FIGU-461297 format. One line per 2 residues: number of its first residue (from 0); for each residue x, y, z of C-alpha. Coordinates in steps of 0.05 Angstrom, whole numbers, plus 5000, padded with zeros to 4 digits. Each point is the difference from the previous one (the first is absolute). Layout:
<kolmis>
NUM> X Y Z | ...
</kolmis>
This chain:
<kolmis>
0> 5978 1938 9102 | 5053 5023 5049
2> 5070 4981 5020 | 5013 4973 5070
4> 5064 5039 5001 | 4971 5070 4999
6> 4925 4992 4991 | 5002 5039 4934
8> 4959 4980 4939 | 5035 4954 4949
10> 4994 5013 4925 | 5004 4944 4949
12> 4983 4940 5045 | 4972 4943 4959
14> 4933 4969 5022 | 4976 4938 4965
16> 4938 4956 5002 | 5028 4932 4984
18> 4931 4972 4984 | 4988 5048 4943
20> 5073 5021 4986 | 4974 5071 5006
22> 5053 5048 5027 | 5008 5073 5018
24> 5053 5046 5032 | 4994 5052 5054
26> 4998 5073 4980 | 5040 5058 5025
28> 4962 5000 5066 | 5007 4925 5011
30> 4927 4987 4982 | 4973 4947 4953
32> 4934 4972 4975 | 4990 4930 4973
34> 4942 4956 4978 | 5006 4929 5024
36> 4964 4935 4983 | 4947 4973 5048
38> 5048 4943 5017 | 5057 5045 5020
40> 5017 4996 5074 | 5067 5036 5000
42> 5044 5048 4960 | 5073 4990 4983
44> 5039 5063 5016 | 5073 5010 4978
46> 5051 5055 4994 | 5074 4997 4986
48> 5039 5000 5066 | 4939 4981 5041
50> 4971 4933 5021 | 4947 4974 4953
52> 4937 4982 5039 | 4931 4971 4989
54> 4950 5046 5036 | 4931 4974 5020
56> 4943 5043 4972 | 4961 5032 5057
58> 4946 5046 4973 | 5005 5050 4944
60> 5053 5044 5032 | 5067 4975 5024
62> 5064 5029 5029 | 5061 4958 4983
64> 5068 5010 5033 | 5061 4975 4962
66> 5060 4971 5037 | 5070 5009 4970
68> 5033 4937 4975 | 5072 5013 5019
70> 5026 4933 4976 | 4959 4999 4935
72> 4997 4924 4991 | 4944 5004 4949
74> 5036 5052 4958 | 4997 4985 4926
76> 5068 5004 4965 | 5021 4999 4927
78> 5032 4934 4979 | 5020 4971 4933
80> 4941 5004 4951 | 4950 5019 5054
82> 4989 5016 5073 | 5000 4959 5064
84> 4989 5007 5074 | 5061 5013 5042
86> 4978 4946 5050 | 4998 4945 4947
88> 5063 5019 4962 | 5053 4945 5002
90> 5056 5040 4969 | 5044 5058 5021
92> 4981 5071 4981 | 5000 5071 5028
94> 4947 5052 4985 | 5020 5074 5002
96> 4939 5045 4996 | 4990 5068 4970
98> 5003 5038 5067 | 5070 4973 5012
100> 5023 5014 4928 | 4974 5072 5003
102> 5045 5016 5058 | 5062 4994 4956
104> 5010 5055 4950 | 5026 4960 4941
106> 5001 5014 4925 | 5003 4925 4990
108> 4956 4954 5040 | 5053 4947 5008
110> 5038 5046 5047 | 4942 5002 5048
112> 5005 4925 5016 | 5063 5008 5040
114> 4994 4976 5072 | 4927 4980 4992
116> 5005 4926 4983 | 5040 4945 5034
118> 5046 4962 4954 | 5001 5056 4949
120> 5065 5037 4990 | 4987 5068 4967
122> 5061 5039 4980 | 4989 5072 4977
124> 5065 5000 4963 | 4987 5066 4965
126> 4970 5065 5025 | 4986 5023 4929
128> 4927 5019 4994 | 4958 4944 4970
130> 5054 4946 5006 | 4981 4928 5016
132> 5020 4968 5066 | 5036 4933 5000
134> 4956 4947 5032 | 5025 4932 5023
136> 4950 4951 5030 | 5030 4948 5046
138> 5070 5005 4973 | 5037 4994 4935
140> 4967 4952 4952 | 5052 4997 4945
142> 5073 5011 4983 | 4995 5024 4928
144> 4925 5007 4987 | 4952 5051 5028
146> 4986 5001 5074 | 4944 5051 4995
148> 4928 4983 5018 | 4942 4996 4951
150> 4955 5061 5004 | 4926 4987 4991
152> 4951 5058 4993 | 4926 4984 5010
154> 5011 4927 4988 | 5046 5001 4939
156> 5075 5004 4992 | 5021 5071 4987
158> 5049 5022 4946 | 4997 5076 5005
160> 5043 5049 5040 | 4987 4993 5074
162> 5005 5075 5010 | 4940 5007 4953
164> 4955 4973 5056 | 4974 5055 5045
166> 5007 4977 5073 | 4936 5038 5016
168> 4962 4950 4955 | 5024 4939 5039
170> 4954 4964 5048 | 5051 4950 5024
172> 5065 4964 4983 | 5004 4926 5016
174> 5068 4966 5000 | 4996 4926 4986
176> 5061 4965 5028 | 4995 4923 4997
178> 4983 4948 4948 | 4930 4989 5026
180> 4985 5073 4987 | 5038 5008 4934
182> 4998 4933 4963 | 4942 5022 4956
184> 5047 5051 4968 | 5048 4943 4982
186> 5061 5017 4960 | 5002 5073 5022
188> 4989 4991 5075 | 5067 4973 5026
190> 5017 5067 5032 | 4931 5013 5030
192> 4942 5042 4976 | 4980 5071 5017
194> 4925 5009 4988 | 4975 5071 4992
196> 4924 5010 5006 | 4971 5066 4980
198> 4940 5034 5031 | 4927 4993 4980
200> 4935 5030 5022 | 4978 4978 5069
202> 4947 5048 5026 | 4929 5006 4975
204> 5005 5074 5015 | 5047 5029 4948
206> 5067 5022 5027 | 5047 5054 4977
208> 5071 5000 5028 | 5052 5053 4989
210> 5071 4995 5026 | 5058 5048 4991
212> 5069 5008 5028 | 5058 5047 4994
214> 5070 4986 5025 | 5075 5008 4993
216> 5057 4950 4998 | 5073 4996 5018
218> 5049 4943 5007 | 4983 4949 5054
220> 5076 4992 5011 | 5042 5059 4980
222> 5058 4988 4953 | 5068 5009 5032
224> 5019 5072 5011 | 5041 5029 4943
226> 5070 5020 5021 | 5013 5074 5000
228> 5053 5024 4950 | 5048 5010 5058
230> 4989 4930 5027 | 5007 4971 4931
232> 5064 5039 4989 | 5032 4974 5064
234> 4981 4927 4986 | 5026 5006 4928
236> 5066 5028 5028 | 5006 4941 5048
238> 4989 4950 4944 | 5052 5032 4955
240> 5051 5008 5056 | 4992 4928 5026
242> 5002 4973 4930 | 5064 5036 4984
244> 5032 4972 5064 | 4974 4930 4982
246> 5041 5007 4936 | 5063 5012 5040
248> 5004 5075 5005 | 5015 5039 5063
250> 4947 5033 5042 | 5023 5070 4980
252> 5000 4982 4926 | 4932 4969 5008
254> 4973 5063 5033 | 5027 5044 4945
256> 4971 4955 4947 | 4932 4997 5033
258> 4995 5076 5009 | 5024 5015 4930
260> 4958 4948 4963 | 4936 5004 5040
262> 4960 5043 4952 | 5028 4961 4942
264> 4967 4938 5030 | 4933 5034 4992
266> 5011 5035 4934 | 4979 5067 5029
268> 5017 5048 5057 | 4940 5030 5036
270> 5045 5039 5047 | 5035 5067 4993
272> 5069 4971 5014 | 5041 4949 4960
274> 5012 4954 5060 | 4937 4999 5043
276> 5030 4948 5047 | 5067 5013 5033
278> 5059 4954 5010 | 4973 4982 5069
280> 4937 4971 4969 | 4955 5055 5026
282> 4961 5053 4962 | 5039 5061 4980
284> 4972 5056 5043 | 5002 5046 4939
286> 4958 4952 4958 | 4932 5027 4984
288> 4947 4960 4962 | 4979 5033 4936
290> 4946 4951 4978 | 4970 4932 5016
292> 4943 4955 4980 | 4941 4981 5044
294> 4975 4944 4955 | 4955 4970 5052
296> 4961 5064 5010 | 4992 5009 4925
298> 4976 4929 4987 | 4959 4985 5063
300> 4940 5039 5022 | 4941 4985 5045
302> 4945 5005 4948 | 4925 4994 5002
304> 4963 4934 4996 | 4926 5008 4988
306> 4945 4948 4990 | 4925 5004 4988
308> 4950 4943 4996 | 4925 4999 4992
310> 4953 4941 4994 | 4925 4987 4994
312> 4971 4934 5022 | 4935 4966 5018
314> 4957 4939 4990 | 4929 4978 4990
316> 4966 4932 4999 | 5022 4991 4928
318> 5065 5037 4992 | 5060 5030 5034
320> 5048 5052 4974 | 5066 5034 5017
322> 5027 5058 4959 | 5065 5036 5017
324> 5051 5049 4974 | 5068 5018 5029
326> 5058 5047 4988 | 5070 4995 5030
328> 5059 5046 4991 | 5061 4976 5039
330> 5062 5042 4986 | 5044 4962 5049
332> 5064 5031 5025 | 5043 5004 4938
334> 4990 5059 4953 | 5014 4955 4941
336> 4940 4955 5008 | 4925 4997 5017
338> 4941 4953 4992 | 4930 5019 4978
340> 4940 4954 4994 | 4928 5005 4977
342> 4952 4942 5014 | 4927 4984 4989
344> 4964 4935 5020 | 4930 4973 4989
346> 4976 4937 5035 | 4928 4982 4983
348> 4963 4935 5015 | 4928 4987 4978
350> 4952 4943 5014 | 4962 4993 4935
352> 4953 4949 5031 | 5001 4946 5053
354> 5046 4955 4959 | 5045 5050 4963
356> 5049 5051 5027 | 5050 5042 4960
358> 5055 5048 5018 | 5056 5046 4976
360> 5059 5027 5039 | 5042 5047 4957
362> 5059 5043 5017 | 5036 5053 4958
364> 5064 5033 5022 | 5049 5049 4970
366> 5068 5010 5032 | 5056 5049 4986
368> 5070 4996 5027 | 5046 5058 4988
370> 5073 4981 5004 | 5030 4945 5041
372> 5042 5007 5063 | 5042 4939 4985
374> 5061 4973 5034 | 5045 5049 4962
376> 4965 5060 5032 | 5006 4970 5069
378> 5073 4981 4989 | 5014 5071 4977
380> 4969 5029 5062 | 5043 4954 5043
382> 5065 5012 4963 | 5000 5068 4966
384> 5049 5045 5039 | 4975 5068 5022
386> 5061 5031 4966 | 4965 4990 4933
388> 4950 5055 4986 | 4932 4993 4968
390> 5011 5062 4958 | 5063 5022 4962
392> 5048 5046 5037 | 5030 5060 4965
394> 5068 5007 5032 | 5014 5068 4967
396> 4934 5030 5023 | 5004 4966 5067
398> 4927 4978 4993 | 4957 4947 4969
400> 4997 5005 4924 | 4936 5022 4965
402> 4975 4996 4929 | 4978 5058 4957
404> 4931 4998 5033 | 5029 5004 5069
406> 4986 4928 5018 | 5050 4957 5039
408> 5038 4951 4956 | 5000 4928 5023
410> 5068 4968 5012 | 5008 4932 4968
412> 5070 4994 5029 | 5043 4978 4942
414> 5059 5017 5045 | 4977 4954 5057
416> 5037 4937 5018 | 4933 4967 5016
418> 4930 5010 4972 | 5029 5035 4939
420> 4946 5023 4952 | 4944 4989 5050
422> 4950 5049 5030 | 4934 4968 5021
424> 4972 5068 5019 | 5011 5025 4929
426> 4974 4935 4971 | 4935 5012 5036
428> 4994 5066 4963 | 5027 4983 4931
430> 4982 4927 4992 | 4934 4964 5007
432> 4987 4928 5021 | 4924 4993 5006
434> 4964 4935 4993 | 4926 4984 5002
436> 4959 4939 5015 | 4929 4988 4979
438> 4965 4942 5034 | 4932 4969 4986
440> 4973 4940 5038 | 4932 4968 4998
442> 4969 4942 5039 | 4934 4976 4970
444> 4956 4941 5017 | 4932 4968 4995
446> 4975 4952 5053 | 4944 4949 4992
448> 4965 4965 5058 | 4973 4935 4971
450> 4976 4969 5065 | 5006 5017 5073
452> 5074 4995 5014 | 5020 4987 4927
454> 5032 5060 4966 | 5036 5013 4935
456> 5044 5061 4991 | 5039 5023 4939
458> 5052 5055 5008 | 5033 5037 4944
460> 5054 5048 5020 | 5055 5041 4967
462> 5058 5044 5020 | 5032 5050 4952
464> 5055 5050 5009 | 5038 5046 4954
466> 5067 5026 5021 | 5030 5060 4965
468> 5068 5032 5011 | 5022 5065 4967
470> 5073 5011 5017 | 5036 5062 4978
472> 5072 5019 5012 | 5016 5071 4976
474> 5050 5016 4945 | 5036 5058 5033
476> 5017 4984 5072 | 5028 4940 5036
478> 5025 4932 4979 | 4956 4995 4937
480> 5023 5066 4970 | 5058 4964 4967
482> 4954 4961 4955 | 4945 5052 4992
484> 4951 4974 5051 | 4953 4940 4996
486> 4926 4986 4995 | 4977 4932 5026
488> 4931 4971 4994 | 4972 4935 5028
490> 4931 4970 5000 | 4981 4935 5035
492> 4932 4969 4994 | 4974 4944 5043
494> 4934 4965 4991 | 4976 4939 5038
496> 4933 4966 5008 | 4974 4946 5045
498> 4936 4960 4990 | 4977 4950 5052
500> 4938 4959 5012 | 4982 4978 5070
502> 4948 4950 5023 | 4987 4999 5075
504> 4954 4958 5041 | 4982 5013 5073
506> 4960 4950 5039 | 4984 4989 5074
508> 4969 4935 5024 | 4989 5001 5074
510> 5069 5011 5032 | 5036 4989 4934
512> 5018 5057 4954 | 5033 4993 4932
514> 5029 5049 4951 | 5027 4978 4932
516> 5032 5043 4947 | 5017 4980 4928
518> 5035 5049 4955 | 5035 5012 4934
520> 5043 5060 4983 | 5036 5028 4939
522> 5051 5056 5004 | 5036 5038 4945
524> 5051 5056 5004 | 5035 5039 4945
526> 5054 5052 5012 | 5026 5045 4945
528> 5058 5048 5004 | 5025 5052 4950
530> 5057 5048 5012 | 5044 5046 4958
532> 5052 5053 5013 | 5034 5051 4954
534> 5055 5050 5012 | 5019 5066 4969
536> 4943 5048 5014 | 5001 5065 4960
538> 4991 5046 5060 | 4980 5004 5072
540> 4929 4981 5019 | 4984 4953 4942
542> 4980 4934 5032 | 4973 4958 4942
544> 5038 4943 4968 | 4986 5024 4929
546> 5040 5063 5011 | 5065 4963 5017
548> 5051 4979 4948 | 5031 4935 5023
550> 4967 4936 5023 | 5032 4975 5064
552> 4954 4942 5018 | 4936 4967 4979
554> 4966 4936 5022 | 4933 4965 5007
556> 4976 4933 5025 | 4937 4962 5020
558> 4991 4948 5055 | 4940 4953 5004
560> 4981 4956 5059 | 4941 4953 5008
562> 4974 4957 5057 | 4943 4950 4999
564> 4974 4972 5066 | 4950 4952 5031
566> 4988 5000 5075 | 4954 4976 5055
568> 4990 5007 5075 | 4959 4961 5050
570> 4985 5023 5071 | 4964 4962 5056
572> 4975 5024 5067 | 4971 4955 5054
574> 4959 5036 5053 | 5046 5061 4998
576> 5054 4958 5033 | 5038 4960 4948
578> 5021 5031 4934 | 5033 4967 4940
580> 5022 5031 4935 | 5035 4976 4937
582> 5021 5038 4937 | 5029 4979 4933
584> 5022 5040 4940 | 5036 4982 4936
586> 5032 5054 4958 | 5027 4998 4930
588> 5051 5055 4987 | 5026 5025 4933
590> 5068 5010 5033 | 5015 4925 4997
592> 5002 4946 4947 | 4940 4956 4987
594> 5036 4942 5036 | 5004 5038 5066
596> 4948 5054 4990 | 4948 4976 5050
598> 5011 5006 5075 | 4957 4972 5055
600> 4990 5040 5065 | 4959 4980 5060
602> 4987 5007 5074 | 4965 4967 5058
604> 4980 5034 5065 | 4964 4985 5064
606> 4980 5036 5063 | 4967 4982 5065
608> 4957 5050 5038 | 5017 4973 5069
610> 4961 5054 5035 | 4934 4975 4970
612> 5008 4930 5030 | 4952 4979 5056
614> 5057 4988 5048 | 5020 5073 4993
616> 4933 5026 5024 | 5030 5022 5066
618> 5046 5049 4963 | 4945 5039 4965
620> 5005 5057 5049 | 5071 5017 4979
622> 5020 4959 4939 | 4966 5026 4938
624> 5039 4960 4950 | 5055 4946 4998
626> 5017 4971 4932 | 5056 4954 4979
628> 5017 4999 4926 | 5050 4968 4952
630> 5011 5000 4925 | 5047 4972 4948
632> 5005 5011 4926 | 5039 5016 4937
634> 4998 5066 4961 | 5043 5023 4942
636> 5042 5055 4971 | 5005 5007 4925
638> 5027 5072 5002 | 5071 4980 4982
640> 5049 5058 4997 | 5065 5017 4966
642> 5025 5057 5044 | 4940 5046 5004
644> 4968 4976 4935 | 4946 4947 4997
646> 5014 4939 4955 | 4938 4991 4957
648> 5030 4949 4952 | 5036 4956 5049
650> 5002 4936 4958 | 5012 5029 4931
652> 5064 5009 4961 | 5002 5074 4981
654> 5035 5044 4950 | 5019 5073 5010
656> 4987 5047 4943 | 5036 5064 4984
658> 5068 4966 4991 | 5007 5036 4933
660> 5058 5008 4953 | 4989 5072 4977
662> 4938 4995 4955 | 4996 4924 5004
664> 4953 4975 5055 | 5029 4948 5046
666> 4978 4954 5056 | 5038 4961 5052
668> 4980 4943 5047 | 4989 5030 5069
670> 4970 4944 5041 | 5004 4925 4999
672> 4937 4958 4999 | 4982 4975 5069
674> 4939 4954 4996 | 5010 4968 5069
676> 4993 5066 5037 | 4939 5001 5046
678> 4966 5034 5059 | 5032 5016 5066
680> 4958 4965 5053 | 4988 5024 5070
682> 4979 4948 5053 | 4968 5034 5060
684> 4982 4976 5069 | 4961 5043 5050
686> 4980 4983 5071 | 4965 5051 5044
688> 4952 5017 5057 | 4948 5055 5000
690> 4970 5023 5065 | 4955 5053 5030
692> 4992 5016 5074 | 4952 5042 5041
694> 4971 5033 4938 | 5062 5043 5003
696> 5060 4961 4975 | 5005 4969 4931
698> 5064 4967 4977 | 5037 4947 4961
700> 5066 4964 5001 | 5025 4963 4939
702> 5060 4958 4978 | 5016 4993 4927
704> 5048 4963 4955 | 5010 5019 4927
706> 5043 4955 4957 | 5013 5025 4930
708> 5025 4947 4952 | 5020 4996 4927
710> 5029 5070 5005 | 5030 5032 4939
712> 5076 5000 4997 | 5050 5013 4946
714> 5046 4941 4985 | 5065 5011 4961
716> 5007 4980 4927 | 5063 4983 4961
718> 5030 5063 4969 | 4997 4966 4932
720> 4924 5006 5002 | 5004 5075 4999
722> 4958 5004 5064 | 5025 5008 5070
724> 4941 4966 5034 | 4930 4972 4994
726> 4941 5000 5049 | 4983 4937 5038
728> 4950 4982 5056 | 5052 4975 5050
730> 4996 5039 5065 | 4960 5000 5065
732> 4991 5051 5055 | 4961 4999 5065
734> 4968 5053 5044 | 4978 4980 5070
736> 4970 5048 5050 | 4948 5021 5051
738> 4953 5059 5005 | 4949 5028 5047
740> 4944 5051 5000 | 4963 5029 5060
742> 4941 5047 4999 | 4983 5026 5070
744> 4941 5043 5019 | 5036 5025 5062
746> 4947 5050 5021 | 4929 5002 4973
748> 4959 5048 5042 | 4945 5046 4977
750> 5045 5060 4988 | 5070 4972 4998
752> 5028 4944 4956 | 5069 4972 4991
754> 5015 4947 4948 | 5069 4969 4992
756> 5029 4958 4944 | 5066 4962 5006
758> 5029 4958 4945 | 5068 4969 4989
760> 5035 4951 4954 | 5064 4959 4999
762> 5026 4956 4945 | 5064 4966 4977
764> 5020 4992 4928 | 5043 4940 4982
766> 5026 4974 4933 | 4989 4925 4999
768> 5024 4981 4930 | 5048 5031 4950
770> 5025 4977 4932 | 5072 5004 5028
772> 5034 5004 5067 | 5000 5075 5004
774> 4984 5061 4957 | 5029 5069 5009
776> 4946 5053 4992 | 5028 5070 5012
778> 5005 5012 5075 | 4972 4931 5014
780> 5023 4928 4994 | 4945 4949 4989
782> 5009 4934 5035 | 4951 4947 5021
784> 4978 5014 5072 | 5014 5075 4995
786> 4954 5059 4989 | 4990 5031 4931
788> 5024 5066 5029 | 5056 4979 5047
790> 5058 5048 4989 | 5067 4970 4982
792> 5065 5039 5007 | 5062 5017 5039
794> 4995 5019 5074 | 5021 5069 5022
796> 5047 5005 5060 | 4997 5075 5015
798> 5050 5057 4994 | 5073 4988 5017
800> 5011 5053 5055 | 5074 5004 4982
802> 4994 5012 4925 | 4928 5022 4992
804> 4988 4950 4945 | 4943 4950 4992
806> 5013 4929 5024 | 4968 4934 4980
808> 5000 4930 5030 | 5046 4954 4962
810> 4996 4924 5005 | 5066 4963 5008
812> 4991 4928 4975 | 5035 4935 5014
814> 4990 4928 4980 | 4975 4952 5053
816> 5017 4926 5007 | 4945 4981 4951
818> 5027 5046 4946 | 4944 5051 5010
820> 5013 5075 4996 | 4979 5031 5066
822> 5006 5068 5032 | 5060 5002 5048
824> 4990 5072 5024 | 4970 5066 4980
826> 5043 5062 4997 | 4988 5072 4981
828> 5026 5029 4934 | 4996 5067 4965
830> 5005 4968 4932 | 4929 4998 4970
832> 5023 4959 4941 | 5024 4945 5047
834> 4929 4988 5026 | 4965 5005 4933
836> 5005 4926 4984 | 4944 4950 5015
838> 5038 4964 5055 | 5004 5066 5039
840> 4926 5015 4998 | 4943 4978 5044
842> 4925 5008 5008 | 4988 5067 5032
844> 4925 5000 5014 | 4932 4996 4968
846> 4964 5060 4970 | 4932 4971 5019
848> 4975 5029 5066 | 4990 4954 5060
850> 4932 5030 5016 | 4955 5053 4971
852> 4929 5026 5008 | 4956 5057 5023
854> 4968 5030 5061 | 4936 5040 4990
856> 4961 5038 5053 | 4931 5033 4988
858> 4969 5044 5053 | 4933 5037 4998
860> 4967 5045 5051 | 4933 5030 4983
862> 5014 5035 4933 | 5076 4996 5004
864> 5040 4944 4968 | 5075 4988 5006
866> 5042 4944 4971 | 5072 4982 4987
868> 5036 4942 4968 | 5072 4978 5009
870> 5034 4955 4950 | 5060 4962 5027
872> 5054 4955 4971 | 5050 4964 5046
874> 5065 4970 4977 | 5024 4990 4929
876> 5063 5028 4970 | 5006 5061 4956
878> 5060 5012 4955 | 5002 5076 4996
880> 5036 5010 4934 | 4977 5073 4999
882> 5037 5011 5066 | 5059 4959 4975
884> 5008 5045 4939 | 4997 5062 5044
886> 5052 4971 5049 | 5054 4995 4948
888> 5041 5052 4963 | 4981 5010 4927
890> 5028 5058 4962 | 4950 5056 4995
892> 4945 4966 5040 | 4974 5022 5068
894> 5004 4956 5061 | 4958 4981 5060
896> 5006 5046 5061 | 5026 4939 5039
898> 5065 5009 4962 | 5013 5062 5043
900> 5013 4949 5056 | 5051 4961 4960
902> 5066 4976 5030 | 5054 5051 5009
904> 5064 4998 5041 | 4962 5039 5053
906> 4938 4955 4996 | 5027 4928 5002
908> 4937 4970 5030 | 4957 5019 4941
910> 4949 4952 4971 | 5014 5023 4930
912> 5067 4991 4962 | 5044 5057 4978
914> 4985 5030 4932 | 5050 4987 4944
916> 4999 5005 4925 | 5041 4936 4997
918> 4951 4958 5041 | 4938 5038 4978
920> 4975 4945 4956 | 5005 4949 5057
922> 4967 5043 5053 | 4930 4985 4973
924> 5013 4929 4977 | 4950 4946 5015
926> 5013 4966 5067 | 4961 4994 5065
928> 5023 5071 5015 | 4937 5029 4969
930> 4953 4944 5019 | 4954 5022 5056
932> 4944 4972 5042 | 4938 5031 4968
934> 4951 4998 5058 | 4954 5060 4996
936> 4931 5026 5018 | 4959 5052 4964
938> 4941 5042 5022 | 4961 4982 4938
940> 4938 5041 5013 | 4969 5047 5051
942> 4929 5026 4991 | 4959 5048 5042
944> 4928 5014 4979 | 4937 5033 5025
946> 4930 4984 4977 | 4951 5056 5012
948> 4940 4983 5044 | 4941 4972 4963
950> 4953 5052 5028 | 5042 5054 4967
952> 5007 4968 4931 | 4928 4974 4997
954> 4974 5071 4995 | 5042 5009 4937
956> 4975 4934 4970 | 5069 4971 5010
958> 5007 4929 5026 | 5071 5009 5025
960> 5058 5048 4994 | 5070 4981 5024
962> 5062 5043 5001 | 5068 4968 5010
964> 5075 5009 5001 | 5045 4943 4980
966> 5074 4984 5000 | 5036 4944 4963
968> 5070 4973 5014 | 5011 5056 5050
970> 5056 4965 5038 | 5050 4945 4985
972> 5043 4966 5052 | 5062 4958 4985
974> 5074 5007 4986 | 4990 5007 4925
976> 4965 5067 5011 | 5062 5027 5035
978> 5040 4987 4937 | 4949 5035 4957
980> 4975 4934 4971 | 4928 4980 4997
982> 4997 4931 5033 | 4943 4979 4954
984> 5038 4970 4942 | 4989 4944 4950
986> 4994 4928 5024 | 5073 4985 4983
988> 5024 5050 5053 | 5043 5042 4953
990> 4993 5075 4994 | 5001 5030 4930
992> 4990 5076 5006 | 4925 4988 4997
994> 4948 5055 5004 | 4992 5007 5076
996> 4933 4989 5035 | 4964 5064 5017
998> 4964 5024 5061 | 4940 5045 4995
1000> 4950 5041 5040 | 4931 5011 4970
1002> 4933 5031 5018 | 4933 4978 4974
1004> 4926 4994 5006 | 4949 4944 4988
1006> 4929 5019 4984 | 4940 4954 4995
1008> 4932 5023 4975
</kolmis>
């Protein structure tokens, strides 16, 4: 068995005698031996990525040449509760295979989906090792409930930590996007489904794979440069001087005040002179810096990331197995955090006899996170002035202070006018914030074949995780020293099980093929949390609660959630040309009252394989596939939220405990009964065309419309009730868009290959129904016909070149002949308070990008492979609140380097206003001033590899050995990067000092035995 591409032997090709159902696979040399029945005239030969063929038997020895199937129409894909052929699928889905996932070095597999699936918006909103990506499938499905997709691992909804899944164990990820694809998941499928399928044994010759990589990370977009002490001193002087003049003092008095009070503004003097800045606003030539603090260098290091994975796999006529183990240590870029993971997986399937098959797929994972680089750390790095040292300064000795052992003493800065009592470098030494996660997941089943085509399958699956946090804040140094330190413990336990029973029937009668599925499923989840904290530790280093003297907090609670479901699906195929499908599911959820507990979810879909019609016969030479498809259906969302917390008891009136009167226990009503509350429903329409040309181009174009109705909103209650609001199902929102995907085998010669993937998506989000005319929601105003994330605020009018102050557009109103209030004219004003009323504001732009997607190129030449992927996002607004904070004057806080270009009497054309203590609070106020177009592109991945020639490795009994170098997020283009802001932010388009995305370079090897 050889490949037509290079003439080399092919290992693992499946050969089957359909008469006897006897099958074998080719060995390492491409050879095979099979016994066939006397009636057998041909053999069916198949291999993933190659065209399946029926080969006529000619003698006892054959040479078979396999042709690549570049459009892969007969590819089998994972769908809800089973598998299906890509050619007959009526829904919308994208399959991302393991080879594409492996090219992204990610500690969490969700991060690897970015740019690889049309219609899927993946936002890596944190660069912290192990963190989840935010995934939005075809827009925003809710206003106040969850908009996250359902994750399904090996056929069952997954309740563990996503970072507990080793990406090396994943065979494919399938994103289900429309109702035809997701309806069988009913009440949890409104926001799409991400199906993760893990690997299993595939080769009759046992395989051993070993993969390892070593790499280093840094920030993908550097934080803004920290001002030098001299630069900070000059800017502080300008703010003081201008502020004093704004209060009516003369220029000379203002200069004297600024020079005299400068170091008082900081709370310290790092210079050798009392007035480091002269009356002219320039540095005193005699001023010499005694000390400073390079906080960024102390907290950010390029540290090692190392990963090792090994797996054993194989199969026989009766069984297949896959066993793996993995280790990851990702230290990230902040010295205060790291992520470590251990994983093992066993996937075993066994055919007991011709009618019974059983299987177990189990995964164990242990994760450790040390510390957390939260928004406080990032904010500190952006705003801590370099005049504040990391270590205490001994003014008398003229050197840094040391303890009796000669160690430098950390400076907690009680004198500082900002960040007083804080030292994150010291906290990393003295305090500990580790937390661990232990995950166990199992997928078990037995499958009975009653008759040809009739099959029963029972699955029992569970997910379990234990979260433990052991926080310790020391008793001698820092903010907790005043109360003797604190020990904090938390343990969360989550256990869920799913049991389902599936009856499927496959039947082909002539040109007619049928597939029918009937199923029942029960799901249960219990979450328990226990936490306690005590203060007053006897001495340094004691971390246990029992050692502390004063209870500061203690709490525990349990949540239970149940779901009972019945579902069915019917599929019909006529002559591989016309396909029909219909699905139905009814769910009963414990979140809702018995009167509204059951929801009904359904879909219908159809497709027409135009290319298989007789009248298309003339196109066979160039048109491999042309399929039109359409679907419509309803799916649900029962994951109602209150802020970031799920509502498990949506219909019940609840009481809060712990409302005690000293030693007398007390309770208080905390939630009104709400028996009418029900599901959010998502009505989805999908229309598309799939095509394949010249056995080289494979693509699809799709239009979709998602209408979410009965959305959860909070309606006001009379104050006399004691409650401000109650939830009601009274809102609608719509997402309409288009998407495309193109796979192109641009060059496919014997030695050189070039494959190209292009995908892109566009959608509009519109609110179609609200409980009132408008709702203010932070930076947004919700109105019917507007986007969920359309910014609302005053419009900035630039810097007044005469005064150097900020200006804003002010509406002057008049009353027309009909008595309506209309805008007469717009004028500029420097008064921010004048434009802060609703009638002075306007819609400023939508945070949702106009278009986003990915471009992937794969090249190979002989043993060399090279690939790169670019993720792009065009349009969409970003409110850069991090930049806004750094572009205003705040006592004791550093500023953005752009402030060095602020307005002065000598620089009247400046883009940035003059610095003043009087107007400092307005300089960073919310207007369109800090709202930017957030178009950007990112070089998501670059990989260069070399596979050693087979004739070299064969002598060492090695199937293949590949060495590679890989880079992730190596370059970012866009105006946000110039400001020191990572453009990849949350879906609402607002920065929040998040952990920046990292870039990395790694080296590795892949060994197959």
